[in-house]
Structures are given as structure tokens and as C-alpha cells.
C-alpha positions in Angstrom: 15.5 4.9 13.9 12.9 6.3 11.8 11.7 4.0 8.5 9.5 5.2 5.7 8.3 2.7 3.1 7.1 3.8 0.0 5.3 1.5 -2.7 4.4 2.7 -6.1 1.5 0.7 -7.2 -0.6 0.3 -10.6 -3.3 -2.1 -10.5 -2.3 -4.3 -7.9 -5.6 -5.0 -6.6 -5.6 -8.5 -6.6 -1.7 -8.2 -4.4 -2.6 -5.1 -2.1 -4.5 -6.8 0.2 -1.8 -9.5 0.7 0.6 -6.6 1.4 -1.1 -4.6 3.7 -2.2 -7.6 5.8 1.6 -8.5 5.9 2.9 -4.9 6.6 0.6 -5.0 9.3 1.6 -8.2 11.0 5.4 -7.1 11.3 6.7 -7.0 14.7 8.0 -3.3 13.9 6.1 -1.7 11.0 7.6 1.3 9.2 6.8 4.8 11.2 5.0 6.2 7.6 3.8 4.0 4.6 3.0 5.6 1.8 0.9 3.8 -1.1 1.1 5.6 -4.6 -1.7 5.2 -6.4 -0.5 5.4 -10.4 -3.9 6.2 -12.1 -5.2 2.3 -11.7 -8.3 1.2 -13.3 -8.9 -1.8 -10.5 -9.7 -1.5 -7.2 -6.0 -0.4 -5.9 -7.3 3.0 -4.8 -10.1 2.1 -2.6 -8.3 -0.8 -0.9 -5.9 1.7 -0.4 -8.0 4.3 1.1 -10.0 2.0 3.3 -6.6 0.6 4.7 -5.2 3.8 5.4 -8.4 5.1 7.2 -7.7 2.0 9.5 -3.9 2.0 9.9 -2.6 5.3 11.5 1.0 4.7 9.8 -0.2 4.2 6.4 -1.1 7.3 3.8 -2.1 7.3 0.6 -0.7 9.6 -2.7 -1.5 9.8 -6.0 0.9 9.7 -9.0 1.3 13.0 -10.9 0.0 12.0 -14.2 -1.0 8.9 -16.3 2.0 6.7 -17.5 2.9 3.7 -19.0 4.1 0.5 -16.5 7.5 0.8 -16.7 10.5 1.5 -14.3 10.2 5.3 -15.1 6.6 4.8 -14.0 7.6 3.4 -10.8 10.7 6.2 -10.4 7.7 8.9 -10.8 5.3 7.6 -8.3 8.7 7.0 -5.7 8.9 10.7 -5.7 5.4 11.1 -5.3 5.3 9.4 -1.9 8.5 11.1 -0.8 6.8 14.3 -1.4 3.6 13.2 0.1 5.5 13.3 3.4 8.3 15.2 5.3 11.3 12.4 4.1 14.1 14.3 5.3 12.4 13.5 8.8 13.1 9.9 8.4 16.3 7.9 8.7 15.8 4.8 6.3 14.2 5.2 3.1 12.8 1.8 1.2 10.8 1.0 -1.4 8.4 -2.1 -0.9 6.6 -3.4 -4.2 2.7 -3.7 -4.1 2.7 -7.6 -5.1 5.0 -8.5 -2.5 3.9 -10.1 1.0 6.3 -10.0 3.9 
């Protein structure tokens, strides 16, 4: 089964390194993971881009337009993550909040 994960992220620079480390440490990482930067004004984009250069199954995308930090912004960011890859080629698609560690 091919797994795609999408992580919308707005100003999650304090938490994103922990999620990246825990995702890399999984015994079965996702086939593709997209971190979607929602116009963060902290280190989120730099952290995500650096991790993507070091992790072949990680991609970084951007949300379509700046927005408030609310659920609708998360939905738009998730959609941007799906558009960044061929999501129909995956068997499972999931959302992982950027402030979690696994």
C-alpha cells in the first residue's frame, strides 16, 4: 500500500524538527510526505526545505494565499499538498499535524 501524508504548517518552526525526526525514525516511513508552508513568518519554511533536501520522500509545497490560522486555512493547505503530488496514485492519504511527534 502506498502512503501519502500531508502536513499543513503555519509558524510551526518550534515543533517541526521533532516531527521530521520522528517521521524519519519510523520503521515504515510514508512513500511521500508533503509539508505545506502556509506563509509562516518563523523558521518553518527553512526547516522544511532543509529536511526535504535530506529526505527523498519529503516534498515542500506552499499554501495558495495567506490566511488566518483556522480550520479553513488547514483545509486549503491540505489541498495544496494534494495538488503538489499525484495523490491519486496513493492507496492511503493522511494528515499529520505539524506540531506532533510520532
